N, CA, C and O of each residue as an XYZ file, in Angstrom:
968
protein
N     102.454     64.733    102.494
C     103.397     65.282    103.476
C     102.627     65.804    104.680
O     101.621     66.499    104.536
N     103.106     65.466    105.853
C     102.421     65.849    107.090
C     103.047     67.125    107.662
O     104.226     67.156    108.015
N     102.229     68.171    107.740
C     102.712     69.446    108.282
C     102.244     69.668    109.718
O     102.319     70.782    110.235
N     101.769     68.622    110.348
C     101.309     68.750    111.731
C     102.477     69.063    112.656
O     103.601     68.616    112.430
N     102.197     69.832    113.696
C     103.224     70.140    114.685
C     103.469     68.926    115.561
O     102.567     68.125    115.805
N     104.700     68.803    116.030
C     105.008     67.717    116.950
C     104.448     68.043    118.331
O     104.075     69.182    118.610
N     104.395     67.034    119.182
C     103.909     67.266    120.541
C     104.800     68.268    121.274
O     104.309     69.114    122.023
N     106.112     68.168    121.053
C     107.044     69.099    121.700
C     106.812     70.528    121.227
O     106.872     71.466    122.023
N     106.547     70.694    119.936
C     106.279     72.032    119.417
C     104.982     72.601    119.978
O     104.914     73.781    120.322
N     103.971     71.776    120.068
C     102.693     72.225    120.638
C     102.875     72.667    122.084
O     102.329     73.689    122.499
N     103.646     71.896    122.853
C     103.885     72.248    124.254
C     104.673     73.551    124.366
O     104.398     74.377    125.236
N     105.648     73.727    123.485
C     106.441     74.954    123.496
C     105.560     76.168    123.225
O     105.639     77.169    123.937
N     104.727     76.078    122.201
C     103.869     77.210    121.855
C     102.871     77.508    122.967
O     102.566     78.669    123.242
N     102.371     76.467    123.598
C     101.437     76.666    124.711
C     102.124     77.361    125.881
O     101.529     78.216    126.538
N     103.381     76.992    126.141
C     104.108     77.614    127.255
C     104.415     79.077    126.960
O     104.364     79.915    127.861
N     104.730     79.388    125.717
C     104.968     80.784    125.331
C     103.692     81.597    125.485
O     103.700     82.704    126.023
N     102.603     81.028    125.006
C     101.304     81.714    125.086
C     100.925     81.984    126.533
O     100.449     83.071    126.862
N     101.134     81.000    127.396
C     100.792     81.146    128.812
C     101.674     82.203    129.473
O     101.187     83.034    130.239
N     102.970     82.168    129.174
C     103.902     83.129    129.769
C     103.514     84.560    129.420
O     103.474     85.429    130.292
N     103.230     84.801    128.154
C     102.976     86.178    127.717
C     101.596     86.660    128.144
O     101.462     87.760    128.681
N     100.576     85.851    127.910
C      99.219     86.303    128.234
C      99.008     86.469    129.732
O      98.187     87.284    130.152
N      99.737     85.709    130.542
C      99.571     85.796    131.995
C     100.375     86.930    132.621
O     100.016     87.437    133.684
N     101.463     87.327    131.964
C     102.367     88.298    132.587
C     102.583     89.581    131.794
O     102.952     90.610    132.360
N     102.354     89.523    130.490
C     102.665     90.682    129.661
C     101.517     90.975    128.691
O     101.595     90.614    127.516
N     100.467     91.618    129.166
C      99.349     91.971    128.286
C      99.792     92.983    127.235
O     100.848     93.601    127.367
N      98.991     93.148    126.204
C      99.346     94.081    125.134
C      99.552     95.495    125.659
O     100.328     96.264    125.093
N      98.860     95.839    126.738
C      99.010     97.175    127.311
C     100.448     97.418    127.771
O     100.954     98.537    127.688
N     101.102     96.357    128.257
C     102.504     96.482    128.688
C     103.387     96.902    127.518
O     104.197     97.820    127.642
N     103.226     96.222    126.375
C     104.041     96.542    125.209
C     103.638     97.883    124.606
O     104.488     98.614    124.098
N     102.356     98.209    124.659
C     101.899     99.500    124.155
C     102.538    100.637    124.953
O     102.976    101.640    124.388
N     102.581    100.462    126.276
C     103.191    101.483    127.128
C     104.684    101.606    126.848
O     105.219    102.713    126.778
N     105.361    100.460    126.688
C     106.789    100.489    126.361
C     107.032    101.250    125.066
O     107.968    102.044    124.974
N     106.191    101.010    124.070
C     106.372    101.661    122.781
C     106.085    103.154    122.876
O     106.815    103.968    122.309
N     105.028    103.512    123.588
C     104.648    104.922    123.701
C     105.668    105.735    124.487
O     105.858    106.922    124.225
N     106.318    105.100    125.443
C     107.282    105.812    126.290
C     108.732    105.596    125.861
O     109.650    106.150    126.466
N     108.937    104.796    124.822
C     110.297    104.511    124.376
C     111.095    103.716    125.389
O     112.293    103.937    125.563
N     110.421    102.784    126.060
C     111.046    101.995    127.125
C     111.372    100.585    126.638
O     110.508     99.897    126.095
N     112.590    100.167    126.828
C     112.988     98.811    126.454
C     112.336     97.812    127.413
O     112.439     97.989    128.627
N     111.665     96.765    126.906
C     110.926     95.826    127.765
C     111.829     94.796    128.441
O     111.795     93.615    128.095
N     112.628     95.240    129.394
C     113.608     94.358    130.027
C     112.949     93.208    130.783
O     113.456     92.087    130.773
N     111.823     93.482    131.435
C     111.149     92.416    132.187
C     110.727     91.283    131.254
O     110.841     90.108    131.601
N     110.246     91.641    130.085
C     109.829     90.650    129.101
C     111.024     89.840    128.610
O     110.953     88.613    128.539
N     112.113     90.510    128.273
C     113.297     89.817    127.786
C     113.881     88.910    128.864
O     114.346     87.809    128.569
N     113.855     89.373    130.114
C     114.347     88.558    131.219
C     113.496     87.312    131.390
O     114.023     86.229    131.647
N     112.186     87.456    131.249
C     111.285     86.309    131.379
C     111.544     85.281    130.283
O     111.518     84.078    130.541
N     111.795     85.749    129.062
C     112.124     84.823    127.978
C     113.410     84.067    128.284
O     113.514     82.872    128.007
N     114.391     84.767    128.857
C     115.662     84.121    129.197
C     115.466     83.084    130.288
O     115.994     81.976    130.198
N     114.714     83.438    131.313
C     114.505     82.523    132.437
C     113.766     81.258    132.012
O     113.923     80.206    132.632
N     112.967     81.360    130.961
C     112.215     80.205    130.477
C     112.868     79.538    129.263
O     112.287     78.637    128.658
N     114.069     79.982    128.914
C     114.817     79.348    127.838
C     114.372     79.694    126.435
O     114.922     79.170    125.467
N     113.382     80.569    126.304
C     112.804     80.837    124.988
C     113.747     81.650    124.108
O     113.823     81.421    122.901
N     114.460     82.590    124.703
C     115.341     83.442    123.905
C     116.608     82.719    123.466
O     117.387     83.258    122.680
N     116.822     81.499    123.967
C     118.026     80.739    123.620
C     117.698     79.500    122.793
O     118.502     78.571    122.724
N     116.537     79.479    122.173
C     116.194     78.367    121.288
C     117.161     78.325    120.106
O     117.469     79.356    119.509
N     117.629     77.141    119.779
C     118.539     76.980    118.657
C     119.994     77.190    118.998
O     120.865     77.013    118.146
N     120.270     77.568    120.243
C     121.647     77.772    120.697
C     122.136     76.481    121.356
O     121.395     75.891    122.143
N     123.350     76.025    121.066
C     123.853     74.774    121.650
C     123.810     74.776    123.174
O     123.950     75.819    123.813
N     123.614     73.590    123.741
C     123.512     73.453    125.194
C     124.772     73.923    125.904
O     124.699     74.431    127.023
N     125.925     73.759    125.268
C     127.182     74.153    125.915
C     127.235     75.644    126.220
O     128.043     76.083    127.038
N     126.377     76.424    125.566
C     126.319     77.859    125.824
C     125.046     78.248    126.567
O     124.667     79.418    126.610
N     124.397     77.248    127.148
C     123.194     77.522    127.919
C     121.924     77.554    127.106
O     120.879     77.979    127.600
N     121.999     77.107    125.857
C     120.836     77.161    124.989
C     120.030     75.879    124.965
O     120.315     74.926    125.689
N     119.008     75.878    124.108
C     118.129     74.725    123.925
C     118.132     74.368    122.442
O     117.645     75.157    121.631
N     118.661     73.211    122.062
C     118.683     72.831    120.654
C     117.279     72.836    120.052
O     116.336     72.315    120.648
N     117.151     73.427    118.871
C     115.865     73.470    118.171
C     116.129     73.760    116.704
O     117.021     74.539    116.369
N     115.349     73.129    115.825
C     115.537     73.368    114.401
C     114.927     74.717    114.006
O     114.266     75.377    114.808
N     115.166     75.111    112.746
C     114.698     76.420    112.284
C     113.178     76.533    112.329
O     112.639     77.583    112.679
N     112.496     75.461    111.977
C     111.032     75.498    111.982
C     110.515     75.791    113.385
O     109.620     76.617    113.564
N     111.079     75.115    114.374
C     110.650     75.334    115.756
C     110.955     76.760    116.203
O     110.142     77.385    116.885
N     112.110     77.269    115.826
C     112.460     78.645    116.184
C     111.486     79.643    115.560
O     111.060     80.591    116.218
N     111.139     79.432    114.302
C     110.210     80.349    113.633
C     108.802     80.240    114.215
O     108.091     81.240    114.323
N     108.403     79.027    114.587
C     107.101     78.858    115.231
C     107.047     79.636    116.541
O     106.031     80.251    116.868
N     108.153     79.603    117.289
C     108.207     80.334    118.558
C     108.082     81.832    118.323
O     107.348     82.510    119.042
N     108.791     82.357    117.324
C     108.712     83.785    117.024
C     107.317     84.175    116.555
O     106.819     85.245    116.905
N     106.687     83.313    115.767
C     105.320     83.583    115.323
C     104.361     83.638    116.502
O     103.483     84.499    116.553
N     104.527     82.723    117.445
C     103.640     82.697    118.611
C     103.845     83.946    119.469
O     102.884     84.526    119.974
N     105.089     84.347    119.626
C     105.377     85.570    120.380
C     104.688     86.767    119.728
O     104.093     87.597    120.416
N     104.769     86.852    118.408
C     104.130     87.957    117.691
C     102.611     87.891    117.801
O     101.958     88.921    117.972
N     102.050     86.702    117.706
C     100.594     86.544    117.819
C     100.083     87.032    119.159
O      98.943     87.482    119.271
N     100.930     86.942    120.177
C     100.537     87.383    121.518
C     100.757     88.880    121.718
O     100.577     89.393    122.822
N     101.144     89.579    120.652
C     101.318     91.019    120.741
C     102.671     91.461    121.227
O     102.868     92.638    121.529
N     103.616     90.533    121.309
C     104.947     90.859    121.827
C     105.916     91.159    120.679
O     105.690     90.727    119.549
N     106.994     91.897    120.964
C     107.945     92.301    119.918
C     108.975     91.222    119.604
O     110.053     91.206    120.198
N     108.658     90.332    118.688
C     109.587     89.252    118.336
C     110.864     89.783    117.703
O     111.888     89.100    117.710
N     110.815     91.002    117.151
C     112.000     91.543    116.485
C     113.152     91.807    117.447
O     114.284     92.023    117.015
N     112.871     91.792    118.753
C     113.931     92.018    119.733
C     114.812     90.792    119.936
O     115.915     90.906    120.471
N     114.344     89.635    119.520
C     115.011     88.384    119.877
C     116.017     88.001    118.794
O     115.692     87.275    117.854
N     117.229     88.496    118.940
C     118.307     88.192    117.994
C     119.487     87.535    118.710
O     120.628     87.616    118.253
N     119.198     86.888    119.832
C     120.255     86.272    120.635
C     121.018     85.211    119.857
O     122.245     85.140    119.922
N     120.275     84.381    119.116
C     120.919     83.330    118.341
C     121.883     83.895    117.320
O     122.971     83.357    117.113
N     121.476     84.990    116.678
C     122.348     85.661    115.714
C     123.677     86.019    116.353
O     124.735     85.765    115.778
N     123.626     86.606    117.536
C     124.851     87.043    118.220
C     125.757     85.865    118.561
O     126.959     85.901    118.298
N     125.177     84.829    119.144
C     125.992     83.703    119.601
C     126.555     82.903    118.431
O     127.731     82.538    118.442
N     125.729     82.628    117.422
C     126.217     81.851    116.286
C     127.331     82.598    115.545
O     128.300     81.985    115.098
N     127.192     83.916    115.417
C     128.226     84.696    114.735
C     129.534     84.675    115.512
O     130.607     84.565    114.919
N     129.453     84.779    116.839
C     130.666     84.739    117.653
C     131.289     83.346    117.666
O     132.511     83.218    117.737
N     130.468     82.309    117.598
C     131.008     80.944    117.529
C     131.866     80.786    116.286
O     132.909     80.133    116.318
N     131.426     81.380    115.205
C     132.113     81.185    113.935
C     133.300     82.131    113.751
O     134.325     81.749    113.187
N     133.154     83.363    114.231
C     134.159     84.369    113.900
C     134.852     85.014    115.104
O     135.931     85.585    114.947
N     134.267     84.939    116.285
C     134.817     85.657    117.424
C     135.861     84.864    118.192
O     136.088     83.682    117.935
N     136.485     85.541    119.135
C     137.446     84.870    120.011
C     136.693     84.129    121.111
O     135.493     84.329    121.298
N     137.409     83.274    121.835
C     136.789     82.530    122.931
C     136.252     83.482    123.997
O     135.188     83.241    124.569
N     136.981     84.557    124.262
C     136.556     85.529    125.270
C     135.305     86.281    124.818
O     134.408     86.526    125.624
N     135.236     86.646    123.546
C     134.056     87.340    123.025
C     132.835     86.428    123.036
O     131.725     86.869    123.336
N     133.043     85.166    122.711
C     131.944     84.209    122.769
C     131.458     84.036    124.197
O     130.254     83.973    124.445
N     132.391     83.960    125.134
C     132.008     83.820    126.548
C     131.187     85.019    127.011
O     130.156     84.851    127.662
N     131.631     86.213    126.683
C     130.909     87.419    127.085
C     129.529     87.472    126.442
O     128.558     87.881    127.079
N     129.444     87.061    125.189
C     128.158     87.061    124.489
C     127.178     86.125    125.168
O     126.040     86.505    125.443
N     127.615     84.896    125.441
C     126.733     83.907    126.059
C     126.344     84.314    127.473
O     125.177     84.201    127.848
N     127.301     84.783    128.257
C     127.011     85.162    129.641
C     126.054     86.342    129.705
O     125.139     86.357    130.528
N     126.258     87.327    128.844
C     125.384     88.498    128.833
C     123.968     88.117    128.440
O     123.001     88.585    129.042
N     123.851     87.266    127.428
C     122.532     86.858    126.956
C     121.808     86.018    127.990
O     120.611     86.204    128.211
N     122.519     85.096    128.628
C     121.897     84.253    129.649
C     121.446     85.072    130.846
O     120.406     84.785    131.440
N     122.217     86.087    131.205
C     121.913     86.874    132.398
C     120.725     87.799    132.204
O     119.925     87.982    133.122
N     120.600     88.386    131.014
C     119.588     89.424    130.806
C     118.521     89.064    129.785
O     117.441     89.655    129.776
N     118.818     88.095    128.923
C     117.906     87.802    127.828
C     118.103     88.719    126.643
O     117.466     88.537    125.606
N     118.981     89.711    126.781
C     119.212     90.671    125.706
C     120.309     90.185    124.770
O     121.213     89.470    125.201
N     120.244     90.564    123.486
C     121.401     90.348    122.619
C     122.607     91.069    123.208
O     122.451     92.118    123.832
N     123.800     90.526    123.022
C     124.982     91.080    123.683
C     125.527     92.320    122.998
O     126.122     93.177    123.651
N     125.331     92.427    121.686
C     125.975     93.542    120.996
C     125.113     94.099    119.872
O     124.280     93.407    119.286
N     125.348     95.386    119.594
C     124.758     96.048    118.439
C     125.755     95.958    117.289
O     126.967     95.980    117.504
N     125.244     95.857    116.089
C     126.103     95.741    114.915
C     126.292     97.129    114.303
O     125.366     97.682    113.710
N     127.486     97.685    114.447
C     127.765     99.052    113.999
C     128.477     99.034    112.651
O     129.693     99.210    112.573
N     127.704     98.818    111.601
C     128.235     98.813    110.240
C     127.895    100.093    109.492
O     128.771    100.726    108.902
N     126.619    100.472    109.517
C     126.107    101.551    108.674
C     126.680    102.911    109.053
O     126.840    103.232    110.230
N     126.986    103.705    108.019
C     127.473    105.067    108.201
C     126.646    106.010    107.329
O     125.910    105.547    106.458
N     126.751    107.319    107.545
C     125.988    108.260    106.713
C     126.221    108.072    105.218
O     125.317    108.308    104.417
N     127.424    107.649    104.837
C     127.717    107.446    103.421
C     127.965    106.008    103.042
O     128.479    105.729    101.959
N     127.603    105.084    103.927
C     127.865    103.663    103.661
C     126.797    102.814    104.333
O     126.781    102.657    105.553
N     125.897    102.263    103.502
C     124.865    101.388    104.040
C     125.279     99.945    103.843
O     126.137     99.435    104.563
N     124.669     99.284    102.868
C     125.040     97.900    102.585
C     126.401     97.808    101.896
O     126.989     96.730    101.821
N     126.902     98.939    101.393
C     128.218     98.970    100.755
C     129.279     99.222    101.819
O     129.681    100.364    102.045
N     129.731     98.154    102.469
C     130.715     98.299    103.542
C     132.026     98.918    103.070
O     132.730     99.552    103.856
N     132.357     98.740    101.795
C     133.628     99.254    101.297
C     133.693    100.778    101.302
O     134.773    101.354    101.169
N     132.537    101.434    101.455
C     132.515    102.895    101.499
C     132.651    103.437    102.915
O     132.657    104.653    103.110
N     132.761    102.560    103.901
C     132.863    102.999    105.295
C     134.138    103.807    105.509
O     135.194    103.474    104.973
N     134.025    104.877    106.302
C     135.167    105.758    106.543
C     135.654    105.742    107.990
O     136.680    106.352    108.291
N     134.951    105.063    108.889
C     135.437    104.932    110.265
C     136.787    104.215    110.236
O     136.947    103.209    109.545
N     137.751    104.735    110.985
C     139.116    104.219    110.898
C     139.610    103.642    112.214
O     139.092    103.951    113.288
N     140.625    102.796    112.101
C     141.372    102.345    113.277
C     142.859    102.538    113.016
O     143.356    102.303    111.915
N     143.552    102.974    114.065
C     144.993    103.194    113.972
C     145.672    102.647    115.221
O     145.070    102.607    116.294
N     146.916    102.229    115.080
C     147.708    101.750    116.219
C     148.570    102.886    116.767
O     149.126    103.692    116.021
N     148.661    102.919    118.099
C     149.527    103.899    118.743
C     149.912    103.396    120.125
O     149.049    103.141    120.965
N     151.207    103.255    120.355
C     151.715    102.835    121.667
C     151.087    101.525    122.151
O     150.737    101.387    123.323
N     150.950    100.572    121.233
C     150.441     99.264    121.611
C     148.942     99.173    121.759
O     148.421     98.124    122.141
N     148.228    100.260    121.462
C     146.774    100.271    121.545
C     146.187    100.562    120.165
O     146.901    100.947    119.239
N     144.875    100.372    120.047
C     144.161    100.668    118.811
C     143.134    101.749    119.110
O     142.475    101.720    120.150
N     142.999    102.718    118.183
C     142.070    103.824    118.395
C     141.090    103.913    117.223
O     141.484    103.886    116.057
N     139.802    104.019    117.565
C     138.732    104.079    116.577
C     138.205    105.504    116.471
O     137.994    106.176    117.480
N     137.994    105.957    115.237
C     137.444    107.284    114.994
C     136.463    107.231    113.831
O     136.753    106.645    112.788
N     135.296    107.852    114.020
C     134.324    107.886    112.944
C     132.906    108.020    113.451
O     132.673    108.290    114.630
N     131.958    107.827    112.543
C     130.538    107.962    112.874
C     129.754    106.809    112.266
O     129.981    106.430    111.118
N     128.838    106.259    113.036
C     127.905    105.241    112.565
C     126.483    105.786    112.689
O     126.227    106.682    113.494
N     125.574    105.256    111.906
C     124.190    105.713    111.995
C     123.227    104.553    111.789
O     123.589    103.517    111.231
N     121.995    104.744    112.247
C     120.953    103.710    112.189
C     121.403    102.424    112.886
O     121.154    101.326    112.390
N     122.065    102.565    114.035
C     122.570    101.403    114.759
C     121.524    100.955    115.773
O     121.279    101.635    116.769
N     120.920     99.821    115.514
C     119.841     99.299    116.349
C     120.378     98.751    117.665
O     121.309     97.946    117.685
N     119.774     99.200    118.761
C     120.118     98.678    120.074
C     121.384     99.237    120.685
O     121.836     98.735    121.714
N     121.973    100.264    120.082
C     123.236    100.801    120.609
C     123.077    101.329    122.030
O     124.012    101.256    122.827
N     121.908    101.857    122.350
C     121.689    102.409    123.694
C     121.452    101.318    124.721
O     121.783    101.494    125.893
N     120.881    100.186    124.301
C     120.486     99.147    125.244
C     121.525     98.049    125.444
O     121.639     97.511    126.545
N     122.282     97.707    124.412
C     123.152     96.542    124.474
C     124.533     96.910    125.014
O     125.009     98.019    124.767
N     125.183     96.012    125.741
C     126.444     96.355    126.418
C     127.660     96.480    125.506
O     128.648     97.116    125.875
N     127.596     95.879    124.321
C     128.747     95.919    123.418
C     128.306     96.299    122.006
O     127.121     96.271    121.672
N     129.296     96.653    121.191
C     129.078     96.896    119.771
C     130.160     96.183    118.972
O     131.290     96.035    119.437
N     129.811     95.744    117.776
C     130.798     95.295    116.801
C     130.952     96.423    115.798
O     130.024     96.720    115.045
N     132.113     97.051    115.783
C     132.336     98.248    114.982
C     133.206     97.924    113.769
O     134.326     97.431    113.907
N     132.678     98.205    112.587
C     133.446     98.036    111.354
C     134.325     99.269    111.155
O     133.827    100.394    111.135
N     135.628     99.057    111.008
C     136.551    100.180    110.840
C     137.625     99.840    109.813
O     137.983     98.679    109.612
N     138.121    100.886    109.175
C     139.108    100.757    108.100
C     140.519    101.046    108.627
O     140.730    102.005    109.371
N     141.469    100.211    108.234
C     142.877    100.440    108.545
C     143.341    101.673    107.765
O     143.115    101.761    106.558
N     143.985    102.618    108.442
C     144.430    103.833    107.759
C     145.655    103.592    106.877
O     145.944    104.394    105.989
N     146.372    102.500    107.114
C     147.561    102.194    106.316
C     147.559    100.721    105.905
O     148.442     99.966    106.313
N     146.584    100.310    105.108
C     146.499     98.885    104.757
C     147.553     98.476    103.727
O     147.833     99.211    102.780
N     148.127     97.297    103.930
C     149.045     96.758    102.934
C     148.258     96.203    101.749
O     148.732     96.217    100.613
N     147.064     95.722    102.028
C     146.187     95.184    100.994
C     144.818     95.835    101.161
O     144.134     95.551    102.144
N     144.383     96.712    100.222
C     143.094     97.399    100.348
C     141.915     96.453    100.529
O     140.914     96.819    101.145
N     142.026     95.234     99.994
C     140.933     94.275    100.118
C     140.802     93.744    101.542
O     139.780     93.168    101.915
N     141.863     93.948    102.333
C     141.832     93.470    103.712
C     141.962     94.643    104.690
O     142.542     94.516    105.768
N     141.406     95.787    104.281
C     141.564     97.000    105.084
C     140.627     97.047    106.279
O     140.876     97.788    107.229
N     139.552     96.266    106.246
C     138.521     96.398    107.276
C     138.648     95.350    108.379
O     139.060     94.212    108.154
N     138.277     95.784    109.569
C     138.270     94.907    110.731
C     137.024     95.204    111.554
O     136.576     96.348    111.623
N     136.467     94.170    112.175
C     135.378     94.346    113.133
C     135.965     94.299    114.535
O     136.666     93.354    114.899
N     135.669     95.335    115.319
C     136.203     95.449    116.675
C     135.097     95.297    117.701
O     134.017     95.871    117.572
N     135.393     94.508    118.726
C     134.476     94.282    119.852
C     134.678     95.432    120.836
O     135.756     95.567    121.414
N     133.651     96.262    121.030
C     133.803     97.496    121.793
C     132.765     97.572    122.907
O     131.573     97.387    122.663
N     133.214     97.840    124.117
C     132.314     98.105    125.238
C     131.606     99.428    124.972
O     132.260    100.445    124.741
N     130.280     99.421    125.003
C     129.505    100.614    124.653
C     129.706    101.770    125.623
O     129.346    102.905    125.312
N     130.276    101.499    126.794
C     130.493    102.545    127.797
C     131.912    103.105    127.789
O     132.281    103.858    128.690
N     132.698    102.754    126.801
C     134.076    103.244    126.757
C     134.124    104.763    126.555
O     133.261    105.331    125.886
N     135.135    105.415    127.135
C     135.318    106.849    126.887
C     135.496    107.118    125.395
O     136.136    106.345    124.682
N     134.918    108.228    124.938
C     135.029    108.597    123.538
C     133.849    108.172    122.695
O     133.763    108.534    121.522
N     132.921    107.395    123.282
C     131.727    106.969    122.548
C     130.554    107.867    122.928
O     130.266    108.056    124.109
N     129.892    108.409    121.939
C     128.685    109.207    122.147
C     127.551    108.572    121.359
O     127.671    108.357    120.153
N     126.453    108.274    122.037
C     125.314    107.596    121.415
C     124.102    108.510    121.455
O     123.656    108.913    122.530
N     123.566    108.839    120.278
C     122.392    109.704    120.179
C     121.234    108.938    119.545
O     121.300    108.614    118.360
N     120.170    108.638    120.303
C     119.002    107.979    119.716
C     118.339    108.871    118.664
O     118.247    110.086    118.841
N     117.884    108.266    117.583
C     117.198    108.981    116.514
C     115.688    108.938    116.730
O     115.164    107.985    117.306
N     115.001    109.964    116.270
C     113.537    109.970    116.334
C     112.998    109.046    115.247
O     113.471    109.071    114.111
N     111.999    108.223    115.603
C     111.433    107.264    114.655
C     109.911    107.323    114.707
O     109.333    107.872    115.646
N     109.272    106.757    113.698
C     107.812    106.696    113.689
C     107.311    105.347    114.203
O     106.102    105.146    114.319
N     108.200    104.441    114.505
C     107.819    103.136    115.036
C     108.988    102.488    115.749
O     110.078    103.056    115.817
N     108.755    101.286    116.285
C     109.815    100.547    116.995
C     110.420    101.385    118.123
O     111.638    101.394    118.302
N     109.590    102.078    118.870
C     110.101    102.996    119.884
C     110.704    102.287    121.092
O     111.473    102.899    121.834
N     110.379    101.020    121.308
C     110.895    100.342    122.496
C     112.329     99.845    122.321
O     112.923     99.317    123.261
N     112.876    100.010    121.134
C     114.283     99.677    120.889
C     114.904    100.820    120.107
O     114.370    101.238    119.080
N     116.027    101.324    120.588
C     116.626    102.510    119.987
C     117.265    102.225    118.634
O     117.718    101.115    118.354
N     117.285    103.261    117.808
C     118.097    103.309    116.597
C     118.933    104.572    116.733
O     118.387    105.655    116.941
N     120.246    104.448    116.620
C     121.111    105.537    117.091
C     122.188    105.956    116.096
O     122.594    105.204    115.210
N     122.628    107.196    116.292
C     123.898    107.641    115.749
C     124.961    107.343    116.804
O     124.736    107.540    117.998
N     126.101    106.875    116.358
C     127.200    106.562    117.278
C     128.449    107.298    116.803
O     128.878    107.151    115.658
N     129.018    108.082    117.696
C     130.245    108.815    117.390
C     131.406    108.196    118.169
O     131.296    107.934    119.367
N     132.511    107.968    117.472
C     133.700    107.377    118.091
C     134.850    108.366    117.978
O     135.297    108.688    116.877
N     135.323    108.842    119.118
C     136.380    109.843    119.164
C     137.567    109.284    119.945
O     137.596    109.324    121.175
N     138.550    108.762    119.200
C     139.732    108.146    119.823
C     139.344    107.105    120.870
O     139.851    107.121    121.991
N     138.449    106.210    120.494
C     138.020    105.136    121.394
C     139.117    104.079    121.443
O     139.482    103.504    120.418
N     139.635    103.830    122.630
C     140.771    102.924    122.792
C     140.314    101.481    122.989
O     139.487    101.191    123.853
N     140.863    100.585    122.177
C     140.610     99.149    122.324
C     141.946     98.417    122.248
O     142.970     99.002    121.894
N     141.921     97.138    122.582
C     143.130     96.316    122.531
C     143.147     95.463    121.269
O     142.110     95.260    120.637
N     144.306     94.973    120.908
C     144.412     94.060    119.767
C     143.532     92.832    119.973
O     143.002     92.279    119.009
N     143.377     92.406    121.217
C     142.559     91.228    121.513
C     141.081     91.473    121.257
O     140.293     90.527    121.242
N     140.687     92.743    121.053
C     139.287     93.065    120.777
C     138.935     92.903    119.303
O     137.785     93.106    118.913
N     139.908     92.543    118.492
C     139.613     92.260    117.086
C     138.731     91.017    117.025
O     139.038     89.999    117.646
N     137.633     91.104    116.275
C     136.691     89.986    116.250
C     137.038     88.943    115.207
O     136.794     87.755    115.415
N     137.598     89.366    114.100
C     137.891     88.403    113.035
C     139.182     88.788    112.340
O     139.655     89.920    112.433
N     139.734     87.810    111.641
C     140.855     88.114    110.762
C     140.368     89.038    109.651
O     139.207     88.979    109.248
N     141.246     89.875    109.169
C     140.846     90.886    108.189
C     140.119     90.274    106.995
O     139.125     90.821    106.517
N     140.616     89.150    106.522
C     140.057     88.559    105.308
C     138.647     88.042    105.517
O     137.948     87.746    104.547
N     138.213     87.927    106.773
C     136.908     87.338    107.040
C     135.805     88.365    107.263
O     134.652     87.986    107.471
N     136.128     89.647    107.224
C     135.149     90.661    107.610
C     133.904     90.608    106.737
O     132.789     90.626    107.258
N     134.071     90.542    105.429
C     132.908     90.499    104.542
C     132.065     89.266    104.809
O     130.836     89.332    104.810
N     132.736     88.130    105.038
C     132.016     86.893    105.331
C     131.220     87.010    106.615
O     130.069     86.578    106.676
N     131.833     87.599    107.656
C     131.126     87.739    108.929
C     129.955     88.693    108.795
O     128.873     88.418    109.315
N     130.149     89.810    108.106
C     129.071     90.780    107.932
C     127.875     90.137    107.246
O     126.734     90.326    107.666
N     128.142     89.374    106.188
C     127.052     88.707    105.469
C     126.369     87.670    106.343
O     125.147     87.527    106.302
N     127.163     86.938    107.142
C     126.593     85.920    108.024
C     125.676     86.542    109.061
O     124.578     86.039    109.301
N     126.116     87.634    109.681
C     125.303     88.301    110.694
C     124.017     88.831    110.083
O     122.941     88.677    110.661
N     124.124     89.460    108.906
C     122.934     90.000    108.262
C     121.989     88.885    107.843
O     120.771     89.062    107.873
N     122.538     87.732    107.450
C     121.692     86.582    107.105
C     120.896     86.132    108.313
O     119.705     85.842    108.202
N     121.563     86.072    109.499
C     120.856     85.696    110.719
C     119.774     86.709    111.049
O     118.720     86.350    111.574
N     120.037     88.005    110.736
C     119.049     89.037    111.025
C     117.775     88.789    110.233
O     116.667     88.950    110.745
N     117.951     88.395    108.974
C     116.793     88.115    108.139
C     116.071     86.867    108.609
O     115.064     86.477    108.017
């Protein structure tokens, strides 16, 4: 079996190496980490060169690539001293393709293409609910044709930097307890949202936050998935994260 890289893969890795070593020395990332600064210039450069959109269909502005090529790119980025863990754009777009509305997919793709940043933070974890989503206590209720979110999330990666959040919330009056949960597409700047970055011993260039939701108003159209699909979507997103 031949494990040699293809010519296209070799060229891709060389272009990544040239981009990073010529423009983003390790000192740049060290400074970002020491000061808790998100490396926007780096993410923008990846977007402009198509690197952050590897594996994303062309119709959304991406560059088709198999998993091996995508992993090779992430390995090369890491070898150059850059934070490959920031690049979760594919996760966001693929999840919205499968579970989101057309408008949410459009916003995800446009935001990622414009900035190189993932479009949304995944707000699942709570003080009393980690991987056990069924223990989540954040709620959503309907009132006067609107939906209101109330609760607390914790350890939410990128909540301070990304423009949107996907918030897992429980229906306060579910007809079927198994379908009580919904994921809501929420603008991170909406009134009623308070984001507090947590102190960490590493990964300082990307925030990990507590998120408080106090009567945050959203529309029915902001629902990301049908109720029955929430567990499937959560698992899919987490799979992409891994």
